[in-house]
N, C-alpha and C positions, 0 to 999 in steps of 0.2 A: 877042143871043148872047154878042160878048166881050162885051162888060164881067161875065157870066156865068162864061163864061172865064178871064176878070182876074182873078173871085173866087174862083176854085179853086186858079188856080198860085199865087198871096200867101198863100192861108188855107199850103194844101202846103208852099210853102217854110220856112214857121216851122216847122212840127210838124218836117224832113226837118231844120232846123238846130239847132234843138234835139235833134234825136239827135245829129248829131256830134256839136254842141258837149260832147254826155255825155263819149263821146267819148277830149278832152283834157281834160275842165274835171269833174267833175259838179257844182263849188259852181255854178260862173258856169249853166251847166247848171241847175240845181235853179232859180236867180232869175229864169236869163230866160223859163221855164215858170210860174212866178207870178207872174210880172205878168200881169195882167189882157190878155192880150193876144186870145186871140178875142173880148172883148168888148169891149174899144177897136174892132174892124177890125168888129163888128156895128153895133156904135154908129156909123162910120166908114160903115159900106156905104148902111145905114140913112138921115142926113143924104143921101148921098148921093142918095135914092131920095125927096129930100125927107121925108120923113115926117116927120110934125108932133113939134116938142122935147121935148111930154107923151109921144109914146108911144117915144124913148127913154130918156123918164126913166122912164118907167114901168120897161120893158128892164134898166134901172141897177137898182134898189128889189126885183127880183122873182134877177135876179143876187142879189145880196145876200146878199139869206134860201135861198139856195140851196144856196150855196158850204157854210152851216155844217156843214152831215148832209154834205161833202164833204170834209171834211176830217179824219174818219171813217178813208178807206182810207191818207190819208199820216200815220197814227198807227197803223195797226192791223197795216200792209204789212209796215213794218220789224221792230217785236214779233218776228209772226211769222217771218218770214224770219232774221234773233240766233236765234226758238231752234229752226237747223235743220230747220223747214220746205220742205217744196219748194216753189219756185217758183209754179208752177201752184194746188197746195191752197192756198198763202196767199193768190196775189192773186183768185182763187176766192173766195175765205172772205171778206176784206177788199172783196171788190165784192158779193156776194151778205149783209155787212153795210148798207155804205155804202147801200142799198137798201130797206134795211131803214127806214134812215134817213129816207127818203125817203116811203114807202111809211108814215109818222107821222107826219112833218109837214106832206105836202101835204094834209090836212085841214085840220090846222091852220089853213093861209096859207091859206088859204080860206076858213075861220069868221074871221079876223079880216082879211078882205078884200083884204090880201098878192096873191093870187093871183085868179082869172077861171079 
């Protein structure tokens, strides 16, 4: 139980740290947020739980392919905001477009044997 609490606390602290850093420097916050910290934490937690290296390698490969559609969010959101669209509408449209890309990509990745 303590182990799970530690995992939650460390993960939450990273998210809070990024949002606090963004109040002072969006560039540095973007750098920290762009680092694959969540993925790194997942790899570490899996390793500490004695997961086989092949499982960690498989996760890393799948993360790589699933990052691609998420890039649309980071392109579309600022574009919509800079054109004066409301934040919530911009965010909703960006998330919906990203979700659409995931829906389109997932069957392809399954056919290619990348995802199970």
